[in-house]
DSSP file (Angstrom, degrees, kcal/mol; ACC not computed):
  #  RESIDUE AA STRUCTURE BP1 BP2  ACC     N-H-->O    O-->H-N    N-H-->O    O-->H-N    TCO  KAPPA ALPHA  PHI   PSI    X-CA   Y-CA   Z-CA
    1    1 A M    >         0   0    0      0, 0.0     3,-0.9     0, 0.0     0, 0.0   0.000 360.0 360.0 360.0 -26.5  100.5   -0.5   11.1
    2    2 A Q  T 3   +     0   0    0      1,-0.2   106,-0.1     3,-0.0     0, 0.0   0.799 360.0  50.5 -66.5 -28.6  102.7    0.7   14.0
    3    3 A K  T 3  S+     0   0    0      2,-0.1     2,-0.3     0, 0.0    -1,-0.2   0.475  79.4 117.2 -91.8  -3.0  104.2    3.6   12.0
    4    4 A I    <   -     0   0    0     -3,-0.9     2,-0.4     1,-0.0   104,-0.1  -0.519  51.8-153.9 -71.8 125.6  100.9    5.1   10.8
    5    5 A K        -     0   0    0     -2,-0.3     2,-0.7   102,-0.0    -2,-0.1  -0.837   0.4-153.7 -99.1 136.1  100.3    8.6   12.2
    6    6 A I        -     0   0    0     -2,-0.4   105,-0.0     4,-0.0    -2,-0.0  -0.917  12.9-162.8-113.8 107.3   96.8    9.8   12.6
    7    7 A S     >  -     0   0    0     -2,-0.7     4,-2.1     1,-0.1     5,-0.2  -0.462  31.0-113.8 -84.3 159.1   96.5   13.6   12.4
    8    8 A P  H  > S+     0   0    0      0, 0.0     4,-2.4     0, 0.0     5,-0.2   0.892 118.6  53.7 -58.0 -39.1   93.5   15.6   13.6
    9    9 A R  H  > S+     0   0    0      1,-0.2     4,-2.2     2,-0.2     5,-0.2   0.908 106.8  51.8 -62.7 -41.6   92.8   16.6   10.0
   10   10 A T  H  > S+     0   0    0      1,-0.2     4,-3.0     2,-0.2    -1,-0.2   0.908 110.6  48.1 -61.2 -42.3   92.8   13.0    8.9
   11   11 A M  H  X S+     0   0    0     -4,-2.1     4,-2.8     2,-0.2     5,-0.3   0.901 109.4  52.1 -67.6 -40.3   90.3   12.0   11.6
   12   12 A V  H  X S+     0   0    0     -4,-2.4     4,-1.9     1,-0.2    -1,-0.2   0.938 116.3  40.6 -59.4 -46.2   88.0   14.9   10.8
   13   13 A I  H  X S+     0   0    0     -4,-2.2     4,-2.9     2,-0.2     5,-0.2   0.910 115.2  51.0 -69.3 -43.2   87.9   13.9    7.2
   14   14 A A  H  X S+     0   0    0     -4,-3.0     4,-2.5    -5,-0.2    -2,-0.2   0.912 112.0  46.4 -63.7 -43.1   87.7   10.1    7.9
   15   15 A L  H  X S+     0   0    0     -4,-2.8     4,-2.5     2,-0.2     5,-0.2   0.903 113.9  48.8 -66.2 -40.5   84.8   10.5   10.4
   16   16 A A  H  X S+     0   0    0     -4,-1.9     4,-2.5    -5,-0.3    -2,-0.2   0.931 113.1  47.2 -63.5 -45.1   82.9   12.8    7.9
   17   17 A A  H  X S+     0   0    0     -4,-2.9     4,-2.8     2,-0.2     5,-0.2   0.910 112.6  49.4 -63.8 -42.1   83.5   10.3    5.0
   18   18 A L  H  X S+     0   0    0     -4,-2.5     4,-2.7    -5,-0.2     5,-0.2   0.928 112.2  47.2 -64.3 -44.8   82.4    7.4    7.1
   19   19 A C  H  X>S+     0   0    0     -4,-2.5     4,-2.6     2,-0.2     5,-1.1   0.912 113.9  48.7 -61.9 -41.9   79.2    9.1    8.3
   20   20 A L  H  X>S+     0   0    0     -4,-2.5     5,-1.1     3,-0.2     4,-0.8   0.930 114.1  45.1 -64.5 -45.2   78.5   10.2    4.7
   21   21 A L  H  <5S+     0   0    0     -4,-2.8    -2,-0.2    -5,-0.2    -1,-0.2   0.902 118.8  42.3 -64.8 -40.9   79.0    6.7    3.3
   22   22 A A  H  <5S-     0   0    0     -4,-2.7    -2,-0.2    -5,-0.2    -1,-0.2   0.855 139.2  -0.1 -77.0 -35.2   77.1    5.0    6.1
   23   23 A F  H ><5S+     0   0    0     -4,-2.6     3,-0.7    -5,-0.2     4,-0.3   0.640 113.6  73.7-128.7 -24.3   74.1    7.3    6.3
   24   24 A G  G ><<S+     0   0    0     -5,-1.1     3,-1.2    -4,-0.8    -3,-0.2   0.813  84.3  63.8 -73.4 -32.7   74.3   10.2    3.9
   25   25 A F  G 3 <S+     0   0    0     -5,-1.1    -1,-0.2     1,-0.3     4,-0.1   0.735 101.7  52.2 -69.2 -19.9   73.6    8.6    0.6
   26   26 A L  G X> S+     0   0    0     -3,-0.7     3,-1.9     1,-0.2     4,-0.5   0.584  81.2  96.2 -88.1 -10.2   70.0    7.7    1.6
   27   27 A I  G X4 S+     0   0    0     -3,-1.2     3,-1.6    -4,-0.3    -1,-0.2   0.849  74.9  59.8 -52.0 -43.1   69.1   11.2    2.7
   28   28 A P  G 34 S+     0   0    0      0, 0.0    -1,-0.3     0, 0.0    -2,-0.1   0.752 110.3  43.9 -60.7 -19.8   67.4   12.3   -0.6
   29   29 A W  G <4 S+     0   0    0     -3,-1.9     2,-0.2    -4,-0.1    -2,-0.2   0.411  95.1  96.0-104.6   1.1   64.9    9.4   -0.2
   30   30 A L    <<  +     0   0    0     -3,-1.6     2,-0.1    -4,-0.5    51,-0.1  -0.599  46.1 170.9 -91.4 154.3   64.2    9.8    3.5
   31   31 A G        -     0   0    0     -2,-0.2    98,-0.4    96,-0.1     2,-0.3  -0.286  43.1 -46.3-130.7-143.1   61.2   11.8    4.8
   32   32 A Y        +     0   0    0     -2,-0.1     2,-0.3    96,-0.1    96,-0.1  -0.798  54.5 179.7-100.9 144.6   59.5   12.3    8.2
   33   33 A Y    >   -     0   0    0     -2,-0.3     3,-2.5    94,-0.1    98,-0.2  -0.931  45.3 -17.2-139.7 160.9   58.8    9.5   10.6
   34   34 A W  T >  S-     0   0    0     -2,-0.3     3,-0.7     1,-0.3     4,-0.3  -0.129 130.1  -1.9  48.5-121.3   57.2    8.9   14.0
   35   35 A D  T 3> S+     0   0    0      1,-0.2     4,-1.6     2,-0.1    -1,-0.3   0.441 109.2  94.3 -81.7   0.6   57.0   12.1   16.0
   36   36 A D  H <> S+     0   0    0     -3,-2.5     4,-2.4     1,-0.2    -1,-0.2   0.897  79.2  58.1 -58.0 -40.3   58.7   14.2   13.3
   37   37 A W  H <> S+     0   0    0     -3,-0.7     4,-2.2     1,-0.2    -1,-0.2   0.920 106.5  44.6 -60.4 -47.6   55.3   15.3   11.9
   38   38 A E  H  > S+     0   0    0     -4,-0.3     4,-2.3     1,-0.2    -1,-0.2   0.858 112.5  52.1 -70.2 -32.3   53.9   16.9   15.0
   39   39 A T  H  X S+     0   0    0     -4,-1.6     4,-2.3     2,-0.2    -1,-0.2   0.906 109.9  49.0 -68.0 -40.4   57.1   18.7   15.8
   40   40 A I  H  X S+     0   0    0     -4,-2.4     4,-1.9     2,-0.2    -2,-0.2   0.902 110.1  52.7 -63.2 -40.5   57.2   20.1   12.3
   41   41 A L  H  X S+     0   0    0     -4,-2.2     4,-2.6    -5,-0.2     5,-0.3   0.928 109.0  48.4 -61.2 -45.9   53.6   21.2   12.7
   42   42 A V  H  X S+     0   0    0     -4,-2.3     4,-2.0     1,-0.2    -1,-0.2   0.919 111.6  50.9 -60.3 -43.1   54.4   23.0   15.9
   43   43 A G  H  < S+     0   0    0     -4,-2.3    -1,-0.2     1,-0.2    -2,-0.2   0.818 115.8  41.4 -64.5 -30.9   57.3   24.7   14.3
   44   44 A K  H  < S+     0   0    0     -4,-1.9    -2,-0.2    -5,-0.1    -1,-0.2   0.833 120.3  40.1 -84.7 -34.5   55.2   25.9   11.3
   45   45 A Q  H  < S+     0   0    0     -4,-2.6    -2,-0.2    -5,-0.2    -3,-0.2   0.730 116.3  37.9 -90.0 -23.5   52.0   26.9   13.2
   46   46 A F  S  < S-     0   0    0     -4,-2.0     5,-0.0    -5,-0.3     2,-0.0  -0.828  86.5 -93.0-129.4 161.9   53.5   28.6   16.3
   47   47 A P    >   -     0   0    0      0, 0.0     3,-1.9     0, 0.0     4,-0.3  -0.310  47.2-102.7 -67.9 161.5   56.4   30.9   17.3
   48   48 A L  T >  S+     0   0    0      1,-0.3     3,-1.8     2,-0.2     4,-0.3   0.812 117.2  67.4 -57.3 -33.5   59.6   29.2   18.5
   49   49 A G  T >> S+     0   0    0      1,-0.3     3,-1.2     2,-0.2     4,-0.6   0.718  85.1  72.5 -61.2 -21.2   58.8   30.0   22.1
   50   50 A E  H <> S+     0   0    0     -3,-1.9     4,-2.6     1,-0.2    -1,-0.3   0.683  77.4  76.9 -69.6 -17.2   55.8   27.6   22.0
   51   51 A F  H <> S+     0   0    0     -3,-1.8     4,-2.3    -4,-0.3    -1,-0.2   0.855  88.6  59.2 -60.8 -32.3   58.2   24.7   22.0
   52   52 A W  H <> S+     0   0    0     -3,-1.2     4,-0.7    -4,-0.3    -1,-0.2   0.933 110.4  40.7 -61.3 -45.0   58.7   25.2   25.7
   53   53 A K  H >< S+     0   0    0     -4,-0.6     3,-0.6     1,-0.2     4,-0.4   0.916 113.5  54.1 -67.7 -42.9   54.9   24.7   26.3
   54   54 A Y  H 3< S+     0   0    0     -4,-2.6     3,-0.3     1,-0.2     4,-0.2   0.889 118.9  32.2 -61.4 -41.8   54.7   21.8   23.9
   55   55 A F  H 3X S+     0   0    0     -4,-2.3     4,-1.7     1,-0.2    -1,-0.2   0.429  91.1  97.8 -96.6   0.7   57.5   19.8   25.5
   56   56 A S  T << S+     0   0    0     -4,-0.7    -1,-0.2    -3,-0.6    -2,-0.1   0.795  81.2  52.8 -63.0 -28.9   56.9   20.9   29.1
   57   57 A G  T  4 S+     0   0    0     -4,-0.4    -1,-0.2    -3,-0.3    -2,-0.1   0.893 129.8   3.1 -76.8 -40.2   54.9   17.9   30.1
   58   58 A D  T  4 S+     0   0    0     -4,-0.2    -2,-0.2    -3,-0.2    -3,-0.1   0.696 138.7  25.1-122.4 -26.6   57.1   15.0   29.0
   59   59 A R    ><  +     0   0    0     -4,-1.7     3,-1.8     1,-0.1     4,-0.5  -0.537  61.3 166.4-138.6  70.4   60.4   16.3   27.7
   60   60 A P  T 3  S+     0   0    0      0, 0.0     3,-0.4     0, 0.0     4,-0.2   0.752  77.6  49.9 -64.4 -24.4   61.0   19.8   29.2
   61   61 A F  T 3  S+     0   0    0      1,-0.2     4,-0.3     2,-0.1     3,-0.2   0.446  94.6  75.0 -93.0   1.5   64.7   20.0   28.2
   62   62 A A  S X> S+     0   0    0     -3,-1.8     4,-1.2    -7,-0.2     3,-0.8   0.715  74.7  79.1 -82.8 -21.0   64.0   19.1   24.6
   63   63 A A  H 3> S+     0   0    0     -4,-0.5     4,-2.2    -3,-0.4     3,-0.2   0.860  84.5  59.8 -59.5 -39.3   62.6   22.4   23.6
   64   64 A W  H 3> S+     0   0    0      1,-0.2     4,-1.5    -3,-0.2    -1,-0.2   0.858 101.1  55.2 -61.7 -34.8   65.9   24.2   23.2
   65   65 A T  H <> S+     0   0    0     -3,-0.8     4,-2.6    -4,-0.3    -1,-0.2   0.910 110.6  44.8 -65.7 -39.7   67.1   21.8   20.5
   66   66 A Y  H  X S+     0   0    0     -4,-1.2     4,-2.2    -3,-0.2    -1,-0.2   0.842 109.4  56.2 -71.3 -32.7   64.1   22.5   18.4
   67   67 A M  H  < S+     0   0    0     -4,-2.2    -1,-0.2     2,-0.2    -2,-0.2   0.807 114.4  40.2 -68.8 -27.9   64.4   26.2   19.0
   68   68 A I  H  X S+     0   0    0     -4,-1.5     4,-0.6    -5,-0.2    -2,-0.2   0.911 123.1  36.1 -82.5 -46.9   67.9   26.1   17.6
   69   69 A F  H  X S+     0   0    0     -4,-2.6     4,-2.9     1,-0.2     5,-0.4   0.710 101.4  71.0 -88.8 -20.4   67.5   23.7   14.7
   70   70 A T  H  X S+     0   0    0     -4,-2.2     4,-2.7    -5,-0.2    -1,-0.2   0.928 100.5  47.4 -63.2 -44.2   64.0   24.6   13.4
   71   71 A P  H  4 S+     0   0    0      0, 0.0    -1,-0.2     0, 0.0    -2,-0.2   0.849 116.3  46.7 -64.3 -29.6   65.2   28.0   12.0
   72   72 A L  H  < S+     0   0    0     -4,-0.6    -2,-0.2     1,-0.1    -3,-0.1   0.929 126.4  24.8 -74.2 -46.0   68.1   26.2   10.4
   73   73 A A  H >< S-     0   0    0     -4,-2.9     3,-1.5     1,-0.2     7,-0.2   0.696  83.8-174.3 -97.1 -21.3   66.3   23.2    8.9
   74   74 A G  T 3<  -     0   0    0     -4,-2.7    -1,-0.2    -5,-0.4    -2,-0.1  -0.394  62.2 -42.6  63.8-133.4   62.8   24.7    8.5
   75   75 A S  T 3  S+     0   0    0     -2,-0.1    -1,-0.2   -32,-0.1     3,-0.1   0.106 100.9 117.5-119.3  20.6   60.3   22.1    7.3
   76   76 A T    <>  -     0   0    0     -3,-1.5     4,-1.9     1,-0.2     3,-0.2  -0.802  55.6-149.8 -92.4 120.8   62.4   20.4    4.7
   77   77 A P  H  > S+     0   0    0      0, 0.0     4,-2.3     0, 0.0     5,-0.2   0.895  96.7  54.2 -56.1 -42.0   63.0   16.7    5.4
   78   78 A M  H  > S+     0   0    0      1,-0.2     4,-2.1     2,-0.2     5,-0.2   0.902 106.8  51.3 -61.3 -40.2   66.4   16.7    3.6
   79   79 A A  H  > S+     0   0    0     -3,-0.2     4,-2.4    -6,-0.2    -1,-0.2   0.907 110.2  49.1 -63.8 -41.7   67.6   19.7    5.7
   80   80 A W  H  X S+     0   0    0     -4,-1.9     4,-2.4    -7,-0.2    -1,-0.2   0.889 110.8  50.3 -64.9 -38.6   66.6   17.9    9.0
   81   81 A H  H  X S+     0   0    0     -4,-2.3     4,-2.2     2,-0.2    -1,-0.2   0.865 110.3  49.8 -68.9 -34.8   68.4   14.7    7.8
   82   82 A I  H  X S+     0   0    0     -4,-2.1     4,-2.7     2,-0.2    -2,-0.2   0.920 110.5  50.0 -67.7 -43.1   71.6   16.7    7.0
   83   83 A V  H  X S+     0   0    0     -4,-2.4     4,-2.4     1,-0.2    -2,-0.2   0.926 111.4  49.4 -58.9 -44.7   71.4   18.4   10.4
   84   84 A S  H  X S+     0   0    0     -4,-2.4     4,-1.9     1,-0.2    -1,-0.2   0.895 111.4  48.6 -62.1 -41.2   71.1   15.0   12.0
   85   85 A L  H  X S+     0   0    0     -4,-2.2     4,-2.3     2,-0.2    -2,-0.2   0.904 110.8  50.1 -66.4 -41.8   74.0   13.6   10.1
   86   86 A V  H  X S+     0   0    0     -4,-2.7     4,-2.7     1,-0.2    -2,-0.2   0.893 109.5  51.8 -63.9 -39.2   76.2   16.6   11.0
   87   87 A L  H  X S+     0   0    0     -4,-2.4     4,-2.2     2,-0.2    -1,-0.2   0.882 108.7  50.8 -65.2 -37.3   75.3   16.1   14.7
   88   88 A R  H  X S+     0   0    0     -4,-1.9     4,-2.3     2,-0.2    -2,-0.2   0.929 111.7  47.9 -62.8 -44.9   76.3   12.4   14.4
   89   89 A W  H  X S+     0   0    0     -4,-2.3     4,-2.4     1,-0.2    -2,-0.2   0.921 112.0  48.8 -62.1 -45.2   79.6   13.5   12.9
   90   90 A L  H  X S+     0   0    0     -4,-2.7     4,-2.5     1,-0.2    -1,-0.2   0.863 109.9  52.6 -64.2 -35.6   80.2   16.1   15.6
   91   91 A T  H  X S+     0   0    0     -4,-2.2     4,-2.4     2,-0.2    -1,-0.2   0.914 109.5  48.2 -65.7 -42.7   79.4   13.6   18.3
   92   92 A A  H  X S+     0   0    0     -4,-2.3     4,-2.4     2,-0.2    -2,-0.2   0.888 111.5  50.7 -64.6 -38.7   81.9   11.2   16.9
   93   93 A L  H  X S+     0   0    0     -4,-2.4     4,-2.7     2,-0.2    -2,-0.2   0.915 110.3  49.7 -63.1 -42.4   84.5   14.0   16.7
   94   94 A G  H  X S+     0   0    0     -4,-2.5     4,-2.8     2,-0.2     5,-0.3   0.896 109.4  51.7 -62.0 -41.1   83.7   14.8   20.3
   95   95 A F  H  X S+     0   0    0     -4,-2.4     4,-2.4     1,-0.2     5,-0.3   0.939 112.3  46.0 -58.2 -49.2   84.2   11.2   21.3
   96   96 A W  H  X S+     0   0    0     -4,-2.4     4,-1.6     1,-0.2    -2,-0.2   0.904 114.6  47.4 -62.3 -43.4   87.5   11.1   19.5
   97   97 A W  H  X S+     0   0    0     -4,-2.7     4,-1.4     2,-0.2    -2,-0.2   0.932 114.4  44.7 -65.8 -48.2   88.7   14.4   21.1
   98   98 A V  H  X S+     0   0    0     -4,-2.8     4,-1.8     1,-0.2     3,-0.4   0.944 116.9  43.7 -65.2 -48.9   87.6   13.5   24.7
   99   99 A F  H  X S+     0   0    0     -4,-2.4     4,-2.5    -5,-0.3    -1,-0.2   0.779 108.3  60.1 -71.3 -23.7   89.0   10.0   24.7
  100  100 A G  H  < S+     0   0    0     -4,-1.6    -1,-0.2    -5,-0.3    -2,-0.2   0.835 107.6  46.0 -66.9 -32.4   92.2   11.3   23.0
  101  101 A M  H  < S+     0   0    0     -4,-1.4    -2,-0.2    -3,-0.4    -1,-0.2   0.840 113.2  49.3 -76.1 -33.8   92.7   13.5   26.0
  102  102 A V  H  < S+     0   0    0     -4,-1.8    -2,-0.2     1,-0.3    -3,-0.2   0.914 127.3  23.9 -70.5 -42.6   92.0   10.7   28.4
  103  103 A W    ><  +     0   0    0     -4,-2.5     3,-1.5    -5,-0.1    -1,-0.3  -0.660  69.2 164.7-123.0  74.1   94.4    8.3   26.7
  104  104 A P  T 3  S+     0   0    0      0, 0.0     3,-0.5     0, 0.0    -1,-0.1   0.735  77.1  54.8 -66.6 -21.1   96.9   10.4   24.9
  105  105 A T  T 3  S+     0   0    0      1,-0.2     3,-0.2    -3,-0.1    -5,-0.1   0.506 101.8  60.2 -88.0  -3.4   99.3    7.5   24.4
  106  106 A R    <>  +     0   0    0     -3,-1.5     4,-2.4    -6,-0.2     5,-0.2  -0.279  60.2 141.2-116.9  45.4   96.6    5.4   22.7
  107  107 A R  H  > S+     0   0    0     -3,-0.5     4,-2.3     1,-0.2    -1,-0.2   0.874  71.5  50.2 -56.7 -43.3   95.8    7.6   19.7
  108  108 A K  H  > S+     0   0    0      2,-0.2     4,-2.3     1,-0.2    -1,-0.2   0.917 112.1  46.3 -66.0 -43.6   95.4    4.8   17.2
  109  109 A Q  H  > S+     0   0    0      1,-0.2     4,-2.4     2,-0.2    -1,-0.2   0.891 112.8  50.7 -66.2 -39.0   93.0    2.8   19.5
  110  110 A V  H  X S+     0   0    0     -4,-2.4     4,-2.4     2,-0.2    -2,-0.2   0.892 109.0  52.1 -65.0 -38.8   91.0    5.9   20.2
  111  111 A A  H  X S+     0   0    0     -4,-2.3     4,-2.2    -5,-0.2    -2,-0.2   0.931 111.1  46.5 -63.3 -45.5   90.8    6.7   16.5
  112  112 A W  H  X S+     0   0    0     -4,-2.3     4,-2.3     1,-0.2    -2,-0.2   0.901 111.9  51.6 -63.4 -39.8   89.5    3.2   15.7
  113  113 A A  H  X S+     0   0    0     -4,-2.4     4,-2.8     1,-0.2    -2,-0.2   0.902 109.5  49.8 -63.6 -40.5   87.0    3.5   18.6
  114  114 A A  H  X S+     0   0    0     -4,-2.4     4,-2.0     2,-0.2    -2,-0.2   0.901 110.0  50.6 -65.4 -40.3   85.7    6.8   17.3
  115  115 A L  H  X S+     0   0    0     -4,-2.2     4,-0.8     2,-0.2    -2,-0.2   0.910 113.6  45.1 -63.7 -41.3   85.3    5.3   13.8
  116  116 A L  H >X S+     0   0    0     -4,-2.3     4,-1.8     1,-0.2     3,-0.8   0.912 110.5  54.5 -66.3 -42.1   83.3    2.4   15.3
  117  117 A F  H 3< S+     0   0    0     -4,-2.8    -2,-0.2     1,-0.2    -1,-0.2   0.855 100.9  60.9 -58.9 -36.1   81.3    4.8   17.4
  118  118 A A  H 3< S+     0   0    0     -4,-2.0    -1,-0.2     1,-0.2    -2,-0.2   0.812 120.8  22.1 -63.1 -30.9   80.3    6.8   14.4
  119  119 A V  H << S+     0   0    0     -4,-0.8    -1,-0.2    -3,-0.8    -2,-0.2   0.455  87.8 123.1-118.3  -3.1   78.5    3.8   12.8
  120  120 A Y    ><  -     0   0    0     -4,-1.8     3,-0.9     1,-0.1     2,-0.7  -0.387  67.1-125.8 -62.9 135.7   77.8    1.5   15.7
  121  121 A P  T 3  S+     0   0    0      0, 0.0    -1,-0.1     0, 0.0     3,-0.1   0.073  80.4 111.2 -78.1  30.4   74.0    0.9   15.8
  122  122 A L  T 3  S+     0   0    0     -2,-0.7     2,-0.9     1,-0.2    -5,-0.0   0.919  80.3  48.9 -64.2 -42.9   73.6    2.0   19.4
  123  123 A F  S <  S+     0   0    0     -3,-0.9     3,-0.4     1,-0.1    -1,-0.2  -0.862  70.2 171.0 -98.1 103.7   71.7    5.0   18.1
  124  124 A R        +     0   0    0     -2,-0.9    -1,-0.1     1,-0.2    -2,-0.1   0.313  56.3  82.9 -97.0   7.8   69.2    3.5   15.7
  125  125 A Q    >   +     0   0    0      1,-0.2     3,-1.3     2,-0.1    -1,-0.2   0.049  44.8 121.5-105.2  27.2   67.1    6.6   15.0
  126  126 A Q  T 3  S+     0   0    0     -3,-0.4    -1,-0.2     1,-0.3    -2,-0.1   0.880  76.3  54.1 -56.2 -39.2   69.2    8.2   12.3
  127  127 A P  T 3  S+     0   0    0      0, 0.0     2,-1.4     0, 0.0    -1,-0.3   0.707  93.7  73.4 -69.8 -15.6   66.2    8.1    9.9
  128  128 A I    <   +     0   0    0     -3,-1.3   -96,-0.1     1,-0.2    -3,-0.1  -0.606  67.1 167.9 -95.2  74.9   64.0    9.9   12.5
  129  129 A A        +     0   0    0     -2,-1.4    -1,-0.2   -98,-0.4   -97,-0.1   0.836  65.3  41.5 -66.0 -41.8   65.8   13.2   11.9
  130  130 A V              0   0    0      1,-0.2    -1,-0.2    -3,-0.2    -2,-0.1   0.939 360.0 360.0 -76.3 -46.3   63.6   15.7   13.7
  131  131 A S              0   0    0    -98,-0.2    -1,-0.2    -6,-0.1    -2,-0.2   0.493 360.0 360.0 -71.8 360.0   62.8   13.6   16.8
């Protein structure tokens, strides 16, 4: 185990594969849950700028995320779940990159931590893709 080299390409692929294995295979059977429905309704019924008004009372900084991802995902549940999965993967990559800069001599430990971070159930709302 001491001689194993972990390249950036290997980590990108490993994190993507792990996220796909852990969460991706269920995507075709997932739908909308909790607050997803009302956010999709706002996105379908009003122009994107209305998200600022809609979220101004309780989550004023949330509107920009919906303004970016609503045109990408539309109103298709599968598209929102794919966006959510990609964001999880990018977050795990960011975790690996930042902690790799903090501890450059501990590449292997940082890689294991990033892999654990990708699937650790701290964020339990993966099925709630829009919210």
